N, C-alpha and C positions, 0 to 999 in steps of 0.2 A: 635569425629566424624569430618571428614574433612569439611571445609567450601565449599558450592556449588560454582561452577564456575559461573561467571557472566552470561554466556549463559544459565544456568539452570533457570534463572528467567522466561523466556518466557514459558518454559515447565511447570514450577510449576504453573504459571498463568493459563495455559490451563488445567492442571490437576484439579485445583480448580473450574473451571467453567463447566467442561464437564458434571458433574452430573446434572447441572441445565438446560442443553440444551433440546430442543424439536425438533421433526421433522419439517422441513420447510413447510410452507403453501404458496399458491399463494398470491402474494402481499408483502411477507416479504422483498424482495429486494428493494421495492420502498415505504416502509412504511413511510408516511409523519411525523410520530411522532418520528422517530429515528433521533437523532442529526446528522449533516453532517459536514465533515471536508474536507480539501484539502491539498495536499502535493506536492512539486515540486522537481523533480530530475534535478538538474542543471548539464550539461555536458560540457566538454571542451576537446580539443585534445592536446596531448603532444607527444613528440618523442617516448616515450616508450609505448604509447597507450592511449586511452581515459580515462579520469578521471571524477568522479562525486563528488559533494560536499555533505559531510555527517556531521551532527552535533551530539554531545553527549548531552543527556538530563542530568540535575542535578540529583543527587542521592536522589530524592524525587519526589512525585507526580506521574502523569501518565507517563508510560514508563521510570520509574526511572533508570538512568544509561544506558539506551539503546542508540544505534546509529541509527539515523533516518534521513529522509530528512526534510528540513524546511517545516513547515506547521502548521495548527491549524483549529479550528472550524469556520464555517461560522457565520457572524454577519449580523444584519439587514442592515448595510451599504453596505455589499457585494451584497445583493439582489437588493438594490436600484441602485447600480453602474452597475450591470449587464446589465441594459437597455441601458447603454451608449456604450456598445461594438459595433463595426462596424457591426457585423453580429452575429446571434444567432448560437451557436455551435449545431451540430447535436447530438441529444440524442440517446442513445441506445434504440433499439426497442425490447421490451420483446417478448419472445415466450412462450405460444401463445400470439398474439398481444394484448396488453392491450387496454383499452378504450382510446379515444383521450384525456380525461382529465388527465389520468395518464401520457400519453406521453408529454403533455404540462408541467405538473408539473416536470417531469424529465428533460426536456429541460431547464426550469427555474432554477432548482437546479444545473445543469451542468454549466450554464452561471454564476451563483453566485459563484460556486466553482472556476472558472477561476479567478475571482477577488480576492477571499479569498486567493488562492494560491500565487498570486502576492503580496498581502498586507502582508501576514504572512512572506513571504521570505524576504521582505525588513525590516520588524520589527525585525526579528531574526538574519539576516546576514548583512543587509545594502545593499544588492544587489538589484537593481531595474530591474525587468523583466516586459515585457509588457503582461498584462493579455490576450489580444487578440491573442498573438503569442504562448501561451502555447498549447502544443500538448497533448491531452488527451490520456492516456495510459490504465488505468484500473479503475475499481470501486470495492471496497472491502466491502462486507456486512458481519458482524460477525455472529456467530451462534445465531439463535433465542432462546429466553428463558433466556439468561444471563442477569445479572442485568445492566451492562453498555454496550450498543451497540452504536457505532459511525460508520456510513457509510462514507467511505473515498474515494475521487477521487484522482488519481495519474496523474500527468502531467510531461511532459518533457520540458526542455527549454535550449537553448544555454547560456553559460556563458556570461552575459552582460558586464563583465569586472568591474574593480574597486576593492578597498580594502574591506576586510571583516570587519564589525563592529558588533560584537556579542552582543546580548541582555543578560546581565549578569544573569538575573533571569530565563532565559529560555534555555540558551546554556552554557554548561560547557566547551566545546571544539569543534573545527571544523577541518576537514581535507579534502583535495582533495585526492582521493584514486581511484585506479583501482578496479572495481567490484570484480574481482577474488581475489584480495588481501584481501578485507574485508571478503569474504566468507571463505578464508583460515584461517584468524584470528578467525572467529567464530567457524570453525571446530576444532580449537585447544583450544577452551574454553576461549579465551582472551577477547572477546567482547560480548555484548548482542545485538541480533537482534530479532525482532519479525517477524512472518511469512510473512506478506505482504512485508516488507522490504527485507527479505531473498529471496523470490521468484522474486521480481523485480530485485535485483542484479544478480540472477541466469540467468534471461532472457537477461539482458544487457551485461553480461560477454562474450557472444558469438559474439558481434558486434565489427567490427574492428575500427570504429571511431564514432564520435559524429553524423555525418550525417546519418550513418547507423542506429544508435539508434532511431533518429527521424523518419527515413524512415520506420523502422519496426513498430512503433506505428501508422503511417498513413496508412500503408498497412493492418495491422491486424484489425484496428478499435478498439473501446473501448472494452476491455475484462472484463466480469463480473465474479467476484469471490464471489459467494453466498455460504457461508461456512457452512459445517456440521462438527462438532467435534465428534470424536469417540475414543474409546480406543481399540486398536488392541491387538493381543497376546503379542506384545513386549512393547507396550506403547502407548502414545497419538499420534493421527494423525488428519490431517485436510483433508477433501474431498471436491471436487468441481464438478460442472456439467461436465459430460463426464466420470465420474468414475462409473463403473457398480454397485458399492456398495453405491452409493450416496443416494438412496432412500430405500435401503434394508439392512438387517442385513449383517454383515461382512461375506465374503466367498471368494472362489477362483474365483474372477471375472476377465474376460480377459482384459477389458479396464480399464485404470487407469488415474486419475487426482487427485493426493494426495501428501501430504507432511508428511513423516514419521519422527517423532521427538523423538524416543525412545533413540537414542544415537547420539553422534557426529561422523562424520558430518551428518547433516540431509540429507534425501534422497527425492528428488522431482521427481515424475514420471508423465509424461503426454503422453498418446498414442492417436493420432488423427485418 
């Protein structure tokens, strides 16, 4: 039997947890008991086009062998340091509007995520980014019901300059790469990407330069990906708000917001 390609790892992980998922309930996306993490997409301009910094995780532990953006879980120190930020980041406002306590908790979480993203980036790569300057791009909440859920905030930041100093226990390799190049490599089965990373690369690949990437994030606001995992006729897929099958059984729904992962290359469809 042939060895699975590295990109199959994410699909296998999804297959393994799909049976454990349950329908989403109000409040799942802001559940205070779910661990929280932050990751930072560092971007820079080059003559051939904008590049982003990606790191490869060691072939063990969480996201073993995957290419990701620098980041990690929030710590108590991040929540304490969040109060030192010049201004409080604007939190996502749920629909229907949540109670004010939930909104305050989300704002606190986002502020702490800013600091965690900056701290983890420096620890893993040696690059120092200003926590207050990070531009929030998205927040990813895994399917409810699975054993390990980590809600992750994604940020964008301009390259602060300086040499990379990689943390040997957490980073096996690092590369500056154009988003489309990494997607192409994944489509050929050469690298492992997990869905939040893949979708983020897909969105950034359409932007002509670093300023446009940050501008897109500011204009669109923080996008929530409150995930539902399903198995379609061809294989596993992830669905998000806006897909007509998000709350219902699979069918021929006209609106789409999903990632189909049955075969390479993956197919992301979003109809607004």
